[in-house]
C-alpha positions in Angstrom: 9.6 -11.6 -28.6 12.2 -9.4 -27.2 15.5 -10.5 -25.7 14.4 -9.5 -22.2 11.1 -11.5 -22.6 13.0 -14.5 -23.7 15.2 -14.3 -20.7 12.3 -13.9 -18.4 10.5 -16.9 -19.8 13.7 -19.0 -19.5 13.9 -18.1 -15.8 10.2 -19.1 -15.2 10.9 -22.3 -17.1 13.8 -23.0 -14.9 11.8 -22.2 -11.8 9.0 -24.6 -12.7 11.5 -27.3 -13.6 13.8 -27.0 -10.5 16.9 -25.7 -12.5 17.2 -22.3 -10.9 20.1 -23.4 -8.7 22.2 -23.8 -11.8 22.2 -20.0 -12.3 25.6 -18.2 -12.1 25.8 -14.7 -10.8 28.5 -11.9 -11.0 31.5 -12.3 -8.8 30.6 -9.2 -6.8 27.4 -11.0 -5.5 27.5 -13.6 -2.9 24.6 -15.9 -3.9 23.1 -18.5 -1.6 20.1 -20.6 -2.1 18.3 -20.8 1.4 15.7 -23.1 0.0 14.1 -24.1 -3.3 13.1 -20.8 -5.0 14.6 -18.7 -2.1 17.7 -16.8 -3.2 19.9 -14.6 -1.0 22.1 -12.0 -2.8 24.7 -10.1 -0.8 26.8 -7.3 -2.5 30.1 -6.3 -1.0 28.9 -3.5 1.0 25.1 -3.7 1.5 23.3 -0.5 2.6 20.2 -2.3 3.7 18.1 -5.4 3.4 15.2 -5.9 1.0 12.9 -9.0 0.7 10.9 -9.2 -2.6 8.4 -12.0 -2.7 5.9 -13.3 -5.3 3.8 -16.4 -5.9 2.6 -16.9 -2.3 -0.6 -17.8 -4.2 0.2 -20.0 -7.1 -2.3 -18.6 -9.5 -1.0 -15.0 -9.2 1.5 -15.0 -12.0 2.3 -11.4 -13.0 4.5 -10.8 -9.9 6.3 -14.1 -10.5 7.1 -12.9 -14.1 8.3 -9.6 -12.8 10.5 -11.4 -10.2 11.8 -13.6 -13.1 12.8 -10.5 -15.1 14.6 -9.0 -12.1 16.5 -12.3 -11.6 17.4 -12.4 -15.2 18.8 -8.8 -15.0 20.8 -9.7 -11.8 22.3 -12.8 -13.4 23.3 -10.8 -16.5 24.9 -8.1 -14.3 22.5 -5.5 -15.8 20.8 -4.7 -12.4 23.1 -2.9 -9.9 22.6 -4.2 -6.3 23.5 -2.1 -3.3 21.1 -3.8 -0.9 21.2 -7.2 0.4 18.4 -9.0 -1.3 16.2 -12.0 -0.6 14.1 -13.1 -3.6 11.3 -15.5 -2.9 9.2 -17.4 -5.2 6.5 -18.6 -2.7 4.2 -21.6 -3.4 6.0 -23.5 -6.0 3.8 -26.7 -6.2 0.7 -24.3 -6.5 2.6 -22.3 -9.3 3.2 -25.6 -11.2 -0.4 -26.6 -10.8 -1.8 -23.2 -11.7 -3.8 -23.2 -8.5 -4.2 -20.6 -5.7 -3.0 -23.3 -3.2 -3.1 -27.0 -2.8 -4.2 -27.6 0.7 -4.5 -24.3 2.7 -4.3 -20.5 1.9 -0.6 -20.0 2.7 -1.1 -16.3 3.2 -3.0 -17.0 6.4 -0.4 -19.3 7.9 2.5 -17.0 8.9 3.5 -15.9 12.3 3.5 -19.5 13.5 0.0 -20.3 12.4 1.3 -23.0 10.1 1.9 -25.1 13.3 -1.9 -25.2 13.9 -2.9 -25.8 10.3 -3.5 -29.3 8.7 -0.1 -30.6 7.5 0.3 -30.0 3.8 2.3 -28.2 1.2 1.4 -24.6 2.4 2.0 -25.3 6.1 5.5 -26.7 5.3 6.3 -23.9 3.0 5.2 -21.1 5.4 7.6 -22.6 8.0 10.4 -22.7 5.4 9.9 -19.1 4.4 9.9 -17.9 8.0 13.1 -19.7 8.6 14.8 -18.4 5.4 13.6 -14.8 6.3 15.0 -15.0 9.7 18.3 -16.3 8.4 18.5 -13.4 5.9 17.8 -10.6 8.3 20.4 -12.1 10.8 22.9 -11.9 8.0 21.9 -8.6 6.5 21.9 -5.2 8.5 20.6 -1.8 7.8 17.0 -0.5 7.0 14.6 -3.4 6.3 12.1 -3.5 3.5 9.6 -6.1 2.3 7.4 -6.1 -0.8 5.1 -9.1 -1.2 3.6 -8.9 -4.6 0.2 -10.4 -5.4 -2.7 -10.0 -7.9 -6.4 -9.9 -6.9 -9.0 -12.5 -7.7 -11.4 -10.0 -9.0 -11.3 -6.7 -10.8 -10.7 -3.4 -8.7 -11.9 0.1 -9.2 -8.3 0.9 -8.0 -6.4 -1.8 -9.9 -2.9 -1.4 -8.1 -2.9 -0.9 -4.3 -0.9 -1.6 -1.2 -2.0 -3.2 2.0 0.0 -2.0 5.0 -0.2 -4.5 8.0 -1.2 -3.4 11.4 2.1 -2.3 13.1 3.5 -0.8 16.2 6.8 0.6 14.8 6.8 3.6 12.6 6.7 3.5 8.8 9.0 5.9 7.2 8.3 8.8 4.6 10.8 7.0 2.4 8.7 3.9 2.3 5.5 5.8 1.4 7.6 7.7 -1.2 8.5 4.2 -2.6 4.7 3.4 -2.9 4.1 6.8 -4.6 6.8 6.0 -7.1 5.1 2.6 -7.8 2.3 4.6 -9.3 -0.2 2.9 -7.0 -3.9 3.8 -7.0 -4.6 3.3 -3.3 -3.2 2.3 0.1 -5.2 0.3 2.7 -4.2 0.3 6.3 -5.0 -2.9 8.3 -6.0 -2.4 11.9 -5.7 -5.9 13.3 -3.1 -8.6 13.2 -3.2 -11.3 10.5 -1.5 -14.4 9.2 -0.1 -12.8 6.0 3.5 -12.9 5.0 3.8 -9.1 5.1 2.5 -8.9 8.6 4.9 -11.5 9.9 7.8 -9.7 8.4 6.7 -6.4 9.7 5.9 -7.6 13.2 8.8 -9.9 13.7 11.6 -8.0 12.1 10.4 -4.4 12.4 10.5 -4.1 8.6 8.8 -1.6 6.3 6.6 -4.3 4.8 3.5 -4.4 2.7 1.4 -6.5 0.3 1.2 -5.1 -3.2 -1.8 -6.0 -5.3 -1.0 -5.6 -9.1 -4.0 -6.1 -11.1 -6.0 -9.3 -11.6 -4.8 -12.8 -11.5 -4.2 -14.4 -14.9 -2.3 -17.5 -16.2 1.3 -17.3 -17.2 1.8 -15.7 -20.6 -1.4 -13.6 -20.4 0.0 -10.7 -18.3 0.7 -7.2 -19.7 3.8 -6.4 -17.5 4.0 -2.9 -18.9 1.0 -2.0 -16.7 3.4 -2.6 -13.7 6.5 -0.8 -15.1 6.4 1.8 -12.4 6.5 -0.8 -9.6 9.3 -2.7 -11.4 11.3 0.6 -11.8 10.8 1.6 -8.2 11.9 -1.8 -6.9 15.0 -1.6 -9.1 15.9 1.9 -7.9 15.4 0.8 -4.3 17.8 -2.1 -4.8 20.4 0.1 -6.5 20.1 3.0 -4.2 19.1 5.2 -7.0 16.6 8.1 -7.0 12.9 7.2 -7.4 11.0 8.3 -10.5 8.5 11.2 -10.0 4.9 10.2 -9.8 2.9 11.1 -12.9 -0.6 9.9 -11.9 -3.2 11.5 -9.5 -2.5 11.2 -5.7 -3.1 7.8 -4.0 -6.4 7.2 -2.2 -6.1 6.1 1.4 -8.3 3.8 3.2 -8.4 2.1 6.6 -10.1 -1.3 7.4 -13.1 -0.7 9.6 -14.4 -4.3 9.8 -13.4 -7.8 8.7 -16.2 -10.0 7.7 -15.3 -13.4 9.0 -17.2 -16.5 7.8 -17.7 -18.9 10.6 -20.1 -21.6 9.1 -21.2 -23.2 5.9 -24.5 -21.2 6.1 -22.7 -17.9 5.4 -24.2 -15.9 2.6 -22.6 -12.9 0.8 -25.2 -10.7 -0.9 -23.0 -9.5 -3.7 -22.9 -10.0 -7.4 -19.9 -12.3 -8.2 -18.6 -9.5 -10.5 -18.6 -6.9 -7.9 -15.3 -5.0 -8.1 -12.9 -4.3 -5.1 -13.5 -0.7 -3.8 -17.1 -0.6 -4.8 -19.0 1.9 -2.7 -22.1 0.2 -1.2 -25.4 2.0 0.0 -25.7 2.6 3.6 -28.2 0.0 5.2 -27.3 -2.6 2.7 -27.1 -6.1 4.3 -23.8 -7.3 2.7 -23.5 -10.8 4.5 -25.4 -12.9 6.9 -25.2 -16.1 8.9 -27.8 -17.8 11.2 -27.1 -15.5 14.1 -25.3 -12.5 12.6 -25.7 -9.9 9.8 -23.2 -7.4 8.4 -24.7 -4.1 7.4 -23.0 -1.3 5.5 -23.0 2.2 7.1 -22.0 5.6 5.9 -18.7 5.6 7.8 -17.3 2.5 6.0 -19.1 1.9 2.7 -16.3 0.3 0.5 -15.9 -3.4 0.0 -12.5 -5.2 -0.4 -11.8 -8.8 -1.2 -15.4 -10.1 -1.0 -15.2 -14.0 -1.3 -17.9 -16.3 0.1 -15.8 -19.3 -1.0 -13.2 -19.1 1.8 -13.1 -21.7 4.5 -14.9 -21.1 7.8 -12.8 -19.0 10.2 -11.3 -17.0 7.3 -12.0 -13.5 6.0 -14.8 -13.1 3.5 -14.4 -9.4 3.0 -13.2 -6.1 4.3 -15.2 -2.9 4.9 -13.2 0.2 4.5 -13.4 3.8 5.8 -11.6 6.8 4.5 -7.9 7.1 5.7 -5.3 9.7 5.8 -2.0 10.0 4.1 0.7 9.3 6.7 2.9 11.9 5.1 0.5 14.7 5.9 
């Protein structure tokens, strides 16, 4: 095991055992723990404000390990920091349990939706993260970025992709250049508000915010982080105000959400093989899902399926149908 891997594992061990607050940082960085697993780092003359979050779902471990490696580099003084930075390790009890969540899907509870949820770990934590993010942006000025890193439940034909929340303010060419440098396969534009962390940060603070889906969810220790080296490099360049690497892969594919499939009852049925991959193109006319008084049928305009999941609770999204989108840079 390399020295960097050992440092990363030590950070994750400290995170899971409540020892991260003992970390010591270079004197040039003002370090403040805003909550457990929520670290604010302010350099002497910040040029902007960046939030990087992982572990909003506790079984999505690769981004948590990436954040652990970044934190280890910051502690050692190996990672330059020009931006004010908020590092968030999201759902700590679920991370310790190796579960997606304990009571409620936390990535449906932001924007104050936690107030209407059943009291539990995720509703409390969503409120804490909203408070910490607000405090950070009040402290840090300049351009605002937010990257919320996740992994998907199932395999994807485009394994690494970004989800851009529905937004009223403009997203910059620089932000899409960042996504290009991450070597992502695809970008999906949401068309309706939601309860995700990235939507909350975008809507509330006018930030350039997105959800990054980086491969498939695996337990700690089973992730090949080399697959996400481009994303790691792009984030580190952003934090240091360094030039982004030139993209070496084919151009990104762009999609727009045409319809959300919302499960409303226990009688909901999703007519897909459990192994169906994200971004599978379905035949026109196919009845993809049904309930007692409603069916969802695929048409030529929006044939791609994303995040199919019949196991969600009633009232939540059981899938998205996508149509082709256009690059905002064109």
